[in-house]
Phi, psi and omega in degrees: 000131182275166187301315181306321177296315180297324190258357181314309183292323176290327177296318178296323177292319182292326184299340185268356179289149177304140178294128178268119181269354177291136175294140180292141179282117182269132175242141186224134169208171178242135183284169185293336179263007168108357181287144177266126178239140179232126186225142171228129180272133182221083189279357189301324177240140184282068181210160180228137173237140187222135177226123171253116184255129174241150171285075191214038181272185185299343182294341181266006182295339176050050175091352177252076186307129181095357176302312184293317178305313185284330174294315177298318183298325182282350183309306182259020176269005182159123178208147176046037180081000178265134179286167177304314183295317179300315180299312182295324177296312185293322178299318181293322183295340183266356180076018184255180180225128170231120186227153171236162179186170178204160179216199181289316180275334193214167169227153188216156166229130186230144183228134174233131190207151170298152189269350176292148183303327184292337179259311189299309189301311179297322180289328173292325175299316175295320180298312180296324176300318175301314185284320188267330190227051177294135183284330187044056180289145188292317180296318177298320180300312181300319181293315184289329179294317175301312178302316182294323175303309184298319180292322175297316178298315183298321183293341179287349176276352185260112179297333176296317184290320176306305186300325181293310184282330175298319178301314180300314185296318181286320179288319186263349169056246182271357181285154184298343179284346188288316183296161181285121183308324184284349180091177175246168176310307186295314186286320176299318178298329184274346181291138179256151181301321180302326179297320175299317179297322181290318182298310182301315185295334180279316195254338186263068180229163191295317181292350176256014189248142167240129176253123175250128182228131174225129173163194183276061181207148184273182184299317180298314175299323180297318181293324177293322182295315182299318182296317183291327190266322177232013181298336182260001174298142173299149178293316176058203185226144173296141180297152175295149179299149180290134181297156174297151181270121178297144178280144176297142180267325183208166178283151174219146178226141177221132177248133182238124174289137174209127185293074184219152184283341176249145171259136181254129180243131169239125181224129182176196183193170171307133191245278179214172181241169177296139186072017178293135182296341177263011190304308190285323171301317180291320181295314183288320181296321176290338176297321178296309187290307181205008178264355191266014177066229190289353177254011183275158175302312185300311180300319182292315185289314189276316184265306186295312183283324187243343178066032181276340184205137173282330182233123177209128178200178175216156182196150168265141177237080184290144178230195176298321169249176191301109173284172190283143164256114188242134168250127182224152173205162171237146181203167177291148185305329186270003176245005185307308183295323178290320183294319177295321181297315172302315182297314176301316182294319181296316178297315179297318179297324176295321178297317182289327187232345183070195181279154169288161179295329176292317176301323187286316175301317181298313186294321176296321178294318183294319180298303186290324182293327180268356187300306185309321177298326183283352176235027189275343184241160173310310184296324176303309184293326175300318178296316180295318178306314183299319175292318178303308184295308190298320183256025173047050175273161177302147181291340179267019182304315179292318180303322189255000187302308179303318180297324180295323175297311183298332185279350182292136183248162175298329180289320180297319179293316181292321176298313186292313178299323184284332179277327191254342187238111184242097177309322183294348175240017181278152176270135178239128174237128179238117182236116184192190199266005180254118185276000000 
């Protein structure tokens, strides 16, 4: 029986409790071997969530696209002499969940377990084996490489996926953020097993790790957990900072034929980074423009008034360096030029005059009113802890979040958007069915 079934009744019970608006108290320390730990005690449910994050994302691929992805994938495919099936079977028998993953900035190994010793301790043993003793077996490597190649080929059938990775390639050029994290057919086929082992030895070290813990255990137990899981990792060295992202000099547009009934559009440029001084004016302003769902300007102009798109939005995706600011929509092939024109016009009008006072007030209420729900579960808090720790954000980030949102003025939004968002240099990628 898997963990969601074991905890189903408890979660239903917890959902009926009064909503707690108090911010969680975050404790932080550094282990003897250099790992940074962020911990929140949450005794309300008998469960523990742990996330070990390494600065080992695709930005470290160094010209071998997919290397970080393949390394992360192989971690739980065999460890300490256990096969992938044996690991999965033992995890399932404990009612736990163990997952690995990677993105551009980071790679992670995550565990969710019941907190009693009979379940947590054996789950932690498996967790530690995956992190400390991956086998990197040749047969596992060949199997997972083939699976990755199949997944890449299948993803080429999705116009949204093609638009997404083409946008990154065009926008980021020679920067390490440009390549597709999962790699290409050619790059995955060229990767050797020994290269995964070298990547693991360099980046899966304590000083390059952030440990996030949320759950039903006290500080002493949390310290013991960290020691059990990564106490034997070599200290190593923290990965070098990601190089700054060059700003675009001019606009570029690319149309790609794809046999689909809908055309996918991605328009944007490098936006902002984690800890950016303009974060809150840009975040609140974008909520008005395209991040507020059904009440955003883009939704109103493109969908409600003109019926040009079922899905239209905009968002900032901050990373260690400037992640993208993206405006996106899907529309019928014969409407793409009109829909794109309306999206550009709506953006320009927002840049010229910013939000109205009514829009600003409504967006602030929406953001702050929904914030308690965004930290209502252990997994939500774990995700925030990971961001705080990995990007070296202040420990009171959650505590002051709503205050920072409420302090944003219309003038700050106009100033930040006019300085940071330049339509005349944006990349536009159009992937659809008209050749």
